[in-house]
C-alpha positions as CSV (number, residue, x, y, z in Angstrom):
1,M,172.2,125.8,41.1
2,R,171.0,122.8,39.0
3,R,173.4,121.5,36.4
4,L,172.6,121.0,32.7
5,R,174.1,117.7,31.7
6,Y,174.4,116.6,28.1
7,Q,174.2,112.8,28.5
8,V,174.1,110.8,25.3
9,A,175.2,107.6,23.6
10,V,177.6,108.1,20.7
11,S,179.3,105.8,18.2
12,L,183.1,105.6,18.0
13,D,182.9,107.7,14.8
14,G,180.9,110.5,16.5
15,F,177.2,109.9,15.7
16,I,174.3,110.0,18.1
17,A,171.9,108.6,15.5
18,G,172.1,106.9,12.1
19,P,171.3,108.7,8.8
20,N,167.6,108.3,9.2
21,G,167.6,108.9,13.0
22,E,167.8,105.2,13.8
23,Y,169.2,104.0,17.1
24,D,169.3,100.2,16.3
25,W,173.1,100.3,16.7
26,L,172.9,101.1,20.5
27,L,174.2,98.3,22.7
28,S,172.7,97.4,26.1
29,D,174.5,96.1,29.1
30,S,172.9,94.8,32.3
31,S,175.4,96.7,34.4
32,I,173.6,100.0,33.5
33,D,171.0,100.9,36.2
34,F,168.6,103.1,34.2
35,K,166.4,103.5,37.3
36,A,169.3,105.1,39.2
37,L,170.2,107.2,36.2
38,F,166.7,108.6,35.8
39,K,166.7,109.5,39.6
40,E,169.5,112.0,39.0
41,F,167.2,114.2,36.9
42,D,163.7,115.7,37.2
43,T,163.7,117.6,33.9
44,A,164.8,116.8,30.4
45,V,165.1,119.2,27.5
46,M,165.3,118.1,23.8
47,G,164.9,119.4,20.3
48,R,162.1,118.7,17.9
49,K,163.9,115.9,16.0
50,T,164.6,113.9,19.1
51,Y,161.0,114.4,20.3
52,E,159.6,113.3,16.9
53,E,162.0,110.3,16.8
54,M,160.8,109.2,20.3
55,K,157.2,109.4,19.1
56,A,158.0,107.5,15.9
57,Q,159.4,104.7,18.1
58,G,155.9,104.3,19.6
59,G,156.2,106.6,22.6
60,D,154.4,109.8,23.5
61,G,157.6,111.9,23.8
62,T,157.6,111.8,27.6
63,L,160.2,110.3,29.8
64,T,158.9,108.5,32.9
65,G,159.2,110.6,36.0
66,L,160.7,113.6,34.2
67,D,159.2,116.9,33.1
68,V,160.1,117.2,29.4
69,V,160.6,120.5,27.5
70,V,160.7,120.3,23.7
71,F,162.1,123.3,21.8
72,S,160.6,123.7,18.3
73,K,159.9,126.5,15.9
74,S,157.6,124.3,13.7
75,L,155.5,122.3,16.2
76,P,152.5,123.9,17.8
77,S,153.0,124.9,21.4
78,K,151.3,122.6,24.0
79,T,151.4,121.8,27.6
80,A,150.3,118.4,28.9
81,K,151.1,116.2,31.8
82,G,154.9,115.6,31.7
83,I,155.5,117.6,28.5
84,R,155.8,121.1,27.3
85,V,156.4,122.0,23.6
86,T,157.5,125.6,23.2
87,E,159.0,127.9,20.6
88,E,160.5,130.1,23.3
89,D,164.3,130.7,23.2
90,A,166.0,127.6,24.5
91,S,168.8,129.4,26.3
92,E,166.3,131.7,28.2
93,V,164.1,128.8,29.2
94,V,167.1,126.6,30.3
95,A,168.7,129.5,32.2
96,A,165.4,129.9,34.1
97,L,165.1,126.2,34.8
98,K,168.6,126.0,36.2
99,K,167.7,128.7,38.8
100,Q,164.7,126.7,40.0
101,P,165.1,124.1,42.8
102,G,165.3,120.5,41.8
103,R,167.5,117.8,40.5
104,D,169.8,118.1,37.5
105,I,168.5,118.8,34.0
106,W,169.1,116.2,31.3
107,L,170.0,117.6,27.9
108,F,168.5,114.6,26.2
109,G,169.2,115.6,22.6
110,G,170.0,116.5,20.0
111,G,173.2,117.9,18.6
112,V,171.9,121.2,17.4
113,L,170.3,122.0,20.8
114,F,173.5,120.9,22.5
115,R,175.5,123.3,20.3
116,S,173.2,126.3,21.0
117,L,173.2,125.7,24.8
118,L,176.9,125.1,24.8
119,D,177.6,128.3,22.9
120,A,175.2,130.1,25.4
121,G,177.4,128.9,28.3
122,L,174.7,126.8,29.9
123,V,176.0,123.2,29.5
124,D,177.8,122.1,32.7
125,T,178.8,118.5,31.8
126,V,179.2,116.4,28.7
127,E,178.6,112.7,29.5
128,L,179.1,110.1,26.8
129,A,178.3,106.5,26.6
130,L,180.8,105.6,23.9
131,M,179.5,102.6,21.9
132,P,182.0,100.3,20.3
133,V,180.2,100.7,16.9
134,L,181.1,102.6,13.7
135,V,177.9,103.9,12.3
136,G,179.5,105.5,9.1
137,S,177.1,108.4,8.8
138,G,174.2,110.1,10.6
139,V,173.5,112.8,13.1
140,P,176.8,114.1,14.6
141,L,177.3,114.5,18.3
142,L,177.8,118.2,17.8
143,P,177.5,120.5,14.8
144,A,180.5,122.8,14.0
145,G,181.0,125.7,16.3
146,A,183.3,127.3,18.9
147,L,186.0,125.5,20.8
148,S,185.0,124.2,24.2
149,K,187.5,122.7,26.6
150,L,186.5,119.9,28.9
151,E,188.0,118.3,32.0
152,L,187.6,114.5,32.6
153,V,185.8,113.9,35.9
154,D,185.0,110.2,35.7
155,Q,185.2,107.1,33.5
156,K,183.9,103.6,33.6
157,V,184.5,100.7,31.2
158,L,181.9,97.9,30.9
159,P,184.0,94.9,29.8
160,T,181.0,92.7,28.7
161,S,179.7,95.2,26.1
162,G,182.8,97.3,25.6
163,I,180.8,100.5,26.3
164,V,183.0,103.3,27.8
165,F,181.3,106.0,29.9
166,L,183.1,109.3,30.0
167,S,182.0,112.3,32.1
168,Y,183.5,115.7,31.5
169,R,183.0,119.1,33.1
170,V,182.9,122.1,30.8
171,R,185.9,124.1,31.9
172,T,184.1,127.5,31.6
173,R,181.4,126.4,34.1
174,R,181.8,126.5,37.9
175,A,179.6,123.5,38.4
176,V,181.0,120.2,39.8
177,G,181.4,117.5,37.3
178,A,179.0,114.5,37.4
179,R,180.2,111.1,38.7
180,I,179.0,108.0,37.0
181,R,176.9,106.4,39.8
182,Y,174.4,104.4,37.7
183,I,176.7,101.4,36.9
184,K,176.0,98.3,39.0
185,A,179.0,96.6,40.5
186,A,179.8,93.3,38.8
187,K,178.8,90.4,41.0
188,K,181.7,88.3,41.9
189,K,181.3,84.6,41.1
190,A,181.7,82.2,44.0
191,V,184.9,80.2,43.9
192,R,184.2,76.5,44.4
193,R,186.7,74.6,46.5
């Protein structure tokens, strides 16, 4: 069965976006192979706020090469190439998606959708790109809710940027945890003699 993987960048103080939804605090690092990362998924699910923020940044809400499902009670339902906006119950839709053949499903955002799918027992992994930044306030990684125990599966530290990647398996899930395979190996400098 396909895994539902919550993969997100988070500040050291636990925020996935600033107070106005801004992401200008995110760091980049040339060691991250985004092409390899995107190849691990064929579907992404997100909430309305994440979708609207993506559109506000100049996009159309789609993610290249992925089928995107947006859950919203306030946006009109629509289906277009690469995107579906629906007011259907997220846990029912995601449970059905997980049973279909394909690659893993990226829980792209946000925190409220993460909480609802975690509480429904559908999240298999929690994968954080921990940014060495203190945002101060904003959108939390996860709203308050029930306790969930995680098991560390993999970790990577990018020394240039200070970003720490952590991959956890949700202990109540039988799924195998996700390894961090989208970090390029640092090139060794030639030693002159």
